C-alpha positions as MATLAB code, in Angstrom:
seq = 'MIKTKHISLDDDCIKRVAPFVFKHGGNFSAAIREMIELAEDTLSDKSLVVDEHLFDWLLDEVDGRLIPDSVLDVMIDKSLSGNMDNLNKFINKRLTKFGWKVNVNIGYDNMLSPSNMVIQVAGAPQRTRLIARMISQFIVKNLSGSNQHSPTSFAIKSVVILDSETRVWLAKSASKKEGADSITAFFGSLEEVARAIKSRPSLWKCIANRHVGSNYQMVTIHRNYYEDILSGKSPMGEIMIETIAKRSVKDIPLQEILLLIKKVYEASRVVDKVDIHDDTIILFHTYRSKDAIEKIKKQLIMLLEANGHTYDGEITTSMVVFSHKPDIGVMIDEIVNNLKSNENSLDQEIITFMTFLEDIDNMENVNTSISILGKRIGTTLIQEYEKENGIKMWDLETFQKAFSIIDSKIRRESELRLDGNGLLYRVGKCNIISEGYKFDEYICLAAREAFKGAANHAFGNKIDMKIKRSLSHGDNYCEVIIQL';
ca = [
     -16.136  -18.481   70.557;
     -13.331  -18.923   68.405;
     -13.897  -20.543   64.976;
     -11.129  -21.854   62.542;
     -11.359  -20.980   58.935;
      -9.230  -21.299   56.225;
      -8.260  -18.443   53.868;
      -6.150  -18.011   50.593;
      -4.043  -14.853   50.210;
      -2.001  -13.761   47.145;
       1.567  -12.235   47.522;
       0.267   -8.732   47.571;
      -2.153   -9.421   50.436;
       0.556  -11.245   52.296;
       2.773   -8.081   51.906;
       0.066   -5.915   53.230;
      -0.488   -7.981   56.216;
       3.353   -8.338   57.020;
       3.675   -5.223   59.405;
       0.717   -6.430   61.536;
       2.392   -9.980   61.919;
       5.692   -8.559   62.783;
       3.851   -6.320   65.428;
       2.243   -9.397   66.842;
       5.370  -11.482   67.028;
       4.446  -13.679   64.196;
       0.729  -14.411   65.382;
      -1.007  -14.201   62.086;
      -4.412  -14.616   63.592;
      -3.778  -11.612   65.910;
      -2.740   -9.747   62.822;
      -5.832  -10.414   61.099;
      -7.968   -9.652   63.878;
      -6.377   -6.153   64.296;
      -6.917   -5.411   60.472;
     -10.524   -6.260   60.981;
     -10.828   -4.011   63.869;
      -9.201   -1.128   61.719;
     -11.569   -2.025   58.848;
     -14.685   -1.521   61.222;
     -13.439    1.616   62.586;
     -12.810    3.217   59.094;
     -16.007    2.055   57.675;
     -17.990    3.410   60.760;
     -20.117    6.443   60.604;
     -17.582    8.397   62.682;
     -14.765    7.802   60.197;
     -13.777    8.653   56.712;
     -11.065    7.475   54.491;
      -9.162   10.376   53.090;
      -6.104   10.653   50.550;
      -3.082   11.137   52.484;
      -2.068   14.143   50.335;
      -5.371   15.846   50.825;
      -5.274   15.094   54.656;
      -1.904   16.802   55.009;
      -3.144   19.928   53.032;
      -6.158   20.076   55.288;
      -3.762   19.932   58.297;
      -1.859   22.741   56.819;
      -5.023   24.926   56.480;
      -6.072   24.476   60.102;
      -2.641   25.276   61.460;
      -3.018   28.231   63.922;
      -6.551   27.301   64.736;
      -7.914   25.356   67.880;
     -10.041   22.403   67.968;
     -13.645   23.258   69.158;
     -14.483   22.045   72.498;
     -17.410   20.150   70.970;
     -15.061   18.324   68.814;
     -12.475   17.719   71.595;
     -14.794   16.371   73.902;
     -16.089   13.545   71.383;
     -12.276   12.856   70.389;
     -11.041   12.288   74.111;
     -13.254   11.044   77.036;
     -12.899   13.369   79.871;
     -12.595   10.644   82.277;
      -9.059   10.036   80.981;
      -7.723   13.280   82.506;
      -7.617   11.383   85.941;
      -4.787    9.184   84.757;
      -2.017   10.316   82.489;
      -0.888    6.562   81.576;
      -4.551    5.891   80.536;
      -4.616    8.947   78.372;
      -1.272    8.279   76.769;
      -2.460    4.644   75.785;
      -5.815    5.586   74.632;
      -4.225    8.418   72.253;
      -1.733    6.026   70.911;
      -4.307    3.368   70.235;
      -6.516    5.639   68.202;
      -3.462    7.042   66.311;
      -2.454    3.521   65.303;
      -5.977    2.583   64.272;
      -6.212    5.418   61.925;
      -2.893    4.980   60.442;
      -1.470    8.511   61.210;
       2.163    7.191   61.792;
       2.453    9.264   64.918;
       3.589    7.930   68.350;
       2.721   10.158   71.603;
       4.797   10.215   75.027;
       3.336   12.048   77.985;
       5.889   12.491   80.678;
       4.952   13.703   84.210;
       6.241   14.043   87.648;
       3.268   12.380   89.437;
       0.689   10.169   87.235;
      -2.391   11.081   89.534;
      -1.359   14.580   90.669;
       1.300   15.955   88.020;
       2.713   19.528   88.415;
       4.798   19.449   85.213;
       4.286   17.720   82.114;
       6.139   17.209   78.729;
       4.120   16.088   75.798;
       6.388   14.408   72.992;
       4.835   13.804   69.612;
       6.821   12.030   66.908;
       5.819   11.832   63.224;
       5.123   14.081   59.996;
       5.263   17.769   61.169;
       1.705   18.627   60.290;
       0.577   15.950   62.147;
       2.703   16.203   65.494;
       1.409   19.905   65.651;
      -2.310   19.057   65.503;
      -1.848   16.090   68.188;
       0.406   18.102   70.342;
      -2.432   21.066   70.130;
      -5.197   18.435   70.611;
      -3.565   16.996   73.728;
      -2.653   20.417   75.199;
      -6.198   21.704   74.989;
      -7.447   18.546   76.615;
      -5.154   18.875   79.525;
      -5.631   22.723   80.056;
      -9.646   22.280   79.709;
     -10.026   19.003   81.926;
      -7.148   19.186   84.401;
      -7.972   22.421   85.933;
      -9.893   21.250   89.145;
     -11.228   18.239   87.385;
     -10.556   15.906   90.331;
      -9.360   16.292   93.984;
      -5.701   15.402   93.031;
      -5.225   17.717   90.138;
      -4.025   21.255   90.675;
      -5.887   24.438   90.064;
      -4.705   24.856   86.562;
      -2.197   24.076   83.843;
      -0.593   26.474   81.384;
       1.665   25.906   78.328;
       5.377   27.061   79.262;
       6.996   26.661   75.996;
       6.457   24.501   72.604;
       9.659   23.290   70.399;
       8.605   22.296   66.604;
      11.068   20.142   65.010;
      10.910   18.319   61.558;
       9.692   15.098   63.085;
       8.618   16.016   66.339;
       6.800   18.441   68.654;
       7.224   19.177   72.309;
       5.207   20.876   74.542;
       6.033   21.746   78.310;
       3.189   22.431   80.700;
       3.253   23.518   84.338;
       0.730   24.566   87.099;
      -0.624   28.113   86.593;
      -2.283   30.733   88.419;
      -5.506   30.659   86.917;
      -7.780   28.640   84.185;
      -7.486   31.883   82.209;
      -3.819   31.895   82.051;
      -4.164   28.170   80.493;
      -6.533   29.095   77.950;
      -4.236   32.137   77.022;
      -1.416   30.134   76.699;
      -3.276   27.858   74.407;
      -4.068   30.704   72.093;
      -0.637   32.064   72.297;
       1.314   28.818   71.121;
      -1.314   27.189   68.931;
      -4.189   29.693   68.189;
      -2.481   32.485   66.225;
      -5.198   32.582   63.633;
      -8.149   31.945   66.004;
      -9.086   35.605   66.444;
      -8.459   36.627   62.627;
     -10.638   33.519   61.508;
     -13.604   34.680   63.791;
     -13.225   38.126   62.391;
     -13.377   36.908   58.853;
     -16.206   34.658   59.265;
     -18.145   37.293   61.167;
     -17.666   39.814   58.190;
     -16.514   38.000   55.161;
     -17.382   40.749   52.676;
     -15.700   43.280   54.536;
     -12.267   41.478   54.956;
     -12.668   40.381   51.209;
     -12.771   43.824   50.218;
      -9.824   44.994   52.449;
      -7.743   42.192   51.169;
      -8.735   42.758   47.558;
      -7.576   46.539   47.969;
      -4.308   45.886   49.670;
      -3.239   43.265   47.026;
      -4.667   45.541   44.194;
      -2.579   48.406   45.601;
       0.734   46.412   46.277;
       0.138   47.102   49.776;
       0.199   50.803   49.468;
      -3.052   51.099   51.395;
      -2.654   52.502   54.983;
      -5.078   51.300   57.712;
      -5.776   53.601   60.629;
      -8.106   54.245   63.612;
     -11.247   56.101   62.911;
     -10.373   58.744   65.613;
      -6.657   59.098   64.156;
      -8.293   59.707   61.009;
     -10.779   62.274   62.439;
      -7.654   64.092   64.004;
      -6.078   64.330   60.628;
      -9.273   65.732   59.130;
      -9.403   68.513   61.852;
      -5.796   69.499   61.274;
      -4.283   67.890   64.361;
      -1.195   65.625   64.748;
      -2.555   62.426   66.239;
       0.122   60.505   68.199;
      -1.563   57.030   67.249;
      -1.494   55.909   70.830;
      -5.095   54.473   70.525;
      -3.783   51.911   68.187;
      -0.944   50.960   70.646;
      -3.401   50.898   73.455;
      -6.003   48.768   71.701;
      -3.422   45.970   71.282;
      -1.794   46.354   74.693;
      -5.036   46.803   76.606;
      -3.635   49.305   78.668;
      -2.541   53.042   78.916;
       0.513   54.128   76.961;
       2.169   55.299   79.976;
       2.020   51.868   81.515;
       3.736   50.165   78.947;
       7.420   49.266   79.367;
       9.902   50.874   76.969;
      10.941   47.540   75.243;
       7.367   46.491   74.835;
       6.129   49.750   73.498;
       9.098   49.747   70.858;
       7.863   46.287   69.653;
       4.447   47.356   69.511;
       5.408   50.443   67.420;
       6.860   48.110   65.045;
       3.991   46.028   64.950;
       1.228   48.587   64.485;
       3.358   50.946   62.149;
       4.288   48.130   59.760;
       0.856   46.277   59.932;
      -1.081   49.717   59.299;
       1.388   50.673   56.440;
       2.132   53.929   57.846;
       5.727   53.133   57.126;
       7.206   50.313   54.960;
       9.608   48.841   57.866;
      10.713   49.477   61.532;
      13.931   48.434   62.753;
      14.550   48.238   66.585;
      18.085   48.363   67.813;
      18.366   48.447   71.641;
      16.297   51.683   72.280;
      16.787   52.996   68.758;
      14.086   53.223   66.343;
      14.613   53.337   62.580;
      11.710   54.008   60.231;
      11.842   53.321   56.656;
       9.467   55.084   54.275;
       8.951   56.309   50.760;
       7.232   59.471   51.516;
       7.610   62.397   49.132;
       6.400   65.354   51.178;
       9.053   66.817   53.712;
       5.956   68.018   55.641;
       4.437   64.417   55.997;
       7.762   63.013   57.035;
       8.284   65.854   59.808;
       4.846   64.992   61.081;
       5.356   61.431   61.291;
       8.517   62.165   63.191;
       6.714   64.545   65.731;
       3.863   61.931   66.226;
       6.150   59.248   67.436;
       8.410   61.434   69.537;
       5.185   62.674   71.271;
       4.019   58.923   71.560;
       7.328   58.031   73.145;
       7.053   61.152   75.496;
       3.664   59.922   76.643;
       5.496   56.610   77.649;
       7.701   58.832   79.685;
      10.793   58.687   77.438;
      12.345   61.341   75.564;
      13.570   60.845   72.292;
      14.749   63.103   69.322;
      14.698   62.208   65.623;
      16.876   62.592   62.459;
      15.381   62.768   58.843;
      17.210   61.193   55.977;
      15.946   60.640   52.506;
      14.226   57.403   53.197;
      14.484   56.898   56.919;
      13.863   58.507   60.239;
      16.226   57.542   63.159;
      14.743   58.013   66.820;
      17.491   58.243   69.357;
      16.790   57.740   73.063;
      17.894   60.932   74.911;
      17.608   60.055   78.748;
      19.750   62.894   79.822;
      17.165   65.340   78.204;
      14.650   63.786   80.006;
      16.165   64.172   83.429;
      16.846   67.679   82.640;
      13.367   68.199   81.872;
      12.127   66.551   84.940;
      14.396   68.798   87.013;
      12.750   72.004   85.434;
       9.270   70.515   86.134;
      10.176   70.151   89.579;
      11.619   73.440   89.966;
       8.410   75.036   88.497;
       6.263   73.039   90.789;
       8.028   74.574   93.899;
       8.056   78.077   92.500;
      11.916   78.396   92.522;
      12.224   79.915   89.266;
      10.172   81.353   86.418;
       9.712   79.631   83.071;
      11.818   82.114   81.077;
      14.703   81.511   83.379;
      14.355   77.663   83.224;
      14.302   77.702   79.223;
      17.284   79.780   79.003;
      19.036   77.041   81.550;
      17.681   74.541   79.261;
      18.799   75.831   75.998;
      22.184   76.122   77.310;
      22.069   72.462   78.308;
      21.153   71.457   74.716;
      24.115   73.599   73.193;
      26.620   71.864   75.993;
      25.292   68.401   74.619;
      25.220   69.400   71.019;
      21.443   68.911   70.633;
      20.453   72.355   68.853;
      19.337   70.501   65.603;
      16.406   69.157   67.459;
      15.778   72.097   69.721;
      12.170   72.784   68.673;
      11.346   68.961   69.548;
      12.879   69.310   72.872;
      11.303   72.581   74.062;
       7.712   71.232   72.823;
       8.179   68.153   74.940;
       9.439   70.362   77.649;
       6.490   72.494   77.483;
       3.825   69.733   77.137;
       5.390   67.919   80.266;
       5.393   70.948   82.161;
       1.520   71.515   81.290;
       0.569   68.036   81.819;
       2.550   67.698   85.174;
       1.383   70.966   86.732;
      -2.564   70.147   85.595;
      -2.122   66.761   87.232;
      -0.729   68.026   90.289;
      -3.697   70.296   90.729;
      -6.176   67.516   89.817;
      -4.558   65.301   92.605;
      -4.615   68.123   95.036;
      -8.055   69.182   94.497;
      -9.603   65.660   93.951;
     -10.871   66.323   90.527;
     -12.633   63.237   88.819;
     -13.933   64.940   85.618;
     -13.052   67.880   84.062;
     -15.164   70.835   82.456;
     -14.193   74.148   81.036;
     -15.144   75.940   84.205;
     -12.779   73.763   86.370;
      -9.833   74.021   83.942;
     -10.419   77.883   83.654;
      -9.652   77.946   87.353;
      -6.936   75.365   87.335;
      -5.040   76.991   84.416;
      -5.135   80.343   86.121;
      -3.126   79.119   88.799;
      -0.819   77.276   86.239;
      -0.218   80.525   84.716;
       0.757   82.419   87.853;
       3.713   79.779   88.017;
       4.730   80.524   84.457;
       4.483   84.365   85.231;
       2.059   85.516   82.653;
      -0.779   88.014   83.052;
      -3.943   86.130   81.318;
      -7.517   86.115   81.171;
      -9.509   82.857   80.800;
     -13.321   83.195   80.293;
     -16.120   80.927   79.151;
     -17.296   82.130   75.782;
     -20.635   80.170   74.876;
     -19.719   76.260   74.355;
     -16.020   77.114   74.623;
     -13.175   78.654   76.454;
     -11.323   81.851   75.415;
      -7.810   82.182   76.890;
      -5.982   85.406   76.148;
      -2.426   86.697   77.333;
      -2.307   90.371   77.258;
       1.134   90.704   79.132;
       3.818   88.361   78.860;
       7.603   88.978   80.202;
       8.839   86.255   77.801;
       8.124   88.700   74.992;
       8.639   92.199   76.657;
      11.825   91.817   78.216;
      13.307   90.651   74.804;
      15.298   87.528   75.915;
      17.780   85.873   73.458;
      15.701   82.776   73.228;
      12.261   84.583   72.883;
      10.655   82.148   70.244;
      11.603   79.093   72.196;
      10.358   80.378   75.701;
       7.169   81.306   73.881;
       6.827   77.761   72.204;
       7.360   76.237   75.691;
       4.527   78.350   77.306;
       2.126   77.512   74.145;
       2.899   73.775   74.450;
       2.356   73.901   78.298;
      -1.103   75.222   77.633;
      -1.739   72.355   75.143;
      -0.433   69.725   77.446;
      -2.647   70.916   80.107;
      -5.694   70.911   77.905;
      -4.893   67.477   76.274;
      -4.647   65.977   79.722;
      -7.844   67.545   80.918;
     -10.064   66.727   77.906;
      -8.197   64.430   75.479;
      -9.379   64.132   72.161;
     -12.758   65.916   72.943;
     -11.522   69.365   72.315;
     -10.820   71.406   69.102;
      -8.021   74.146   69.921;
      -7.308   76.979   67.599;
      -4.818   79.489   68.212;
      -6.055   82.816   66.847;
      -3.195   85.541   67.768;
       0.242   85.439   69.157;
       2.439   88.167   70.403;
       5.436   86.729   69.124;
       3.844   86.929   65.659;
       3.331   90.747   66.267;
      -0.112   90.627   67.553;
      -1.273   92.672   70.273;
      -2.106   89.507   72.434;
      -1.898   85.857   72.213;
      -5.427   84.186   72.071;
      -6.590   80.513   72.081;
     -10.220   79.174   71.667;
     -11.129   75.849   73.151;
     -14.274   74.154   72.179;
     -15.567   70.690   73.266;
];
């Protein structure tokens, strides 16, 4: 029932009513009714009046966080997922009621069974990002098999954020997980960080205070990496890369691993900055010790070698420049294949390799190249033995038998025997030393690295390897002890 009442309004009240009157085409009664509805919503138990500046600050603070499902379900009824027009109208009506000054337009190729959608949200930047995030989450969560017309799932394909507009493109995806991952990638960059801080606030507060207090001179590394340093090893740092990539280093494409190196090395503060130019890596550092810089260089070269790519490094005062050397990698592969087929001995192949390095003017980094070659030889030959004999798990006895065969390919007379909880490897006669070749030290280095490569493949970080004696250093024999 409609009742007629006479009311008195001053000029200030008239000005406040004017936008609603204009909206309703001059219908003053309709304008008053809408204002009453807004007041009712605002004063209800589910709404609060918040200062606009405080509200925008709160929106900035939750940027990068996702809206919890429990909140999302209350804000938008799931039944609206069956009709994009109804969803669009509902959201705009709610935004108008709350005075957000934001307008939403959901575009689609089919109202009931869309395969592609575009969400356009116009208004203040902080607000458009939140509303775009909310609608995207709703669609990904509720348009994944919610009715017989809907596709299997939706995922975000791209997001464009402008000064006064946010646009989101969504399309069919292969799985619901892909949709959830896309939400996190585009809108939830701080979600994992926030959960981690909330779960262990005292730890993260301490870490933040230490980094800030030291002007970010703290280095954060994995415990296994630190353990290798304490035990005198030269860790590659592959565990930090693999933790992020969630796969083995050897399975990561080159351009992806270069970006991961930049991310890990900069975030952990191992170096100050990493620049990537095509396939060239430049590390910027402030280390004072030449030995420390040399070890960082070696670690990164071995990491890239594990990825299947040959690099060398040039050290300057404040930089280390790593250059991709695919031609050296090709030559190394050729030598390894020759040794696998028993075409030549190791010493012959190393002499050929050294000549090759001289021809391409790469003698400055000869030790690095020889180390890579030796490690590749040992790793490849032990992998071949592993495959041929169906080995799933290595132990010292199995490794003893395998490397005896590898040594025969390298043409050395050696003895491997179990010694308590370890393995004693002793070379009593080596034609590399006895025949006095021009490149004795390099041939010996390659043979030593071949053993390391084989042992590291078989046992990984579980071994402790110590070189006790060396023929090249004047001892009567070479001796290495491996302990698990």
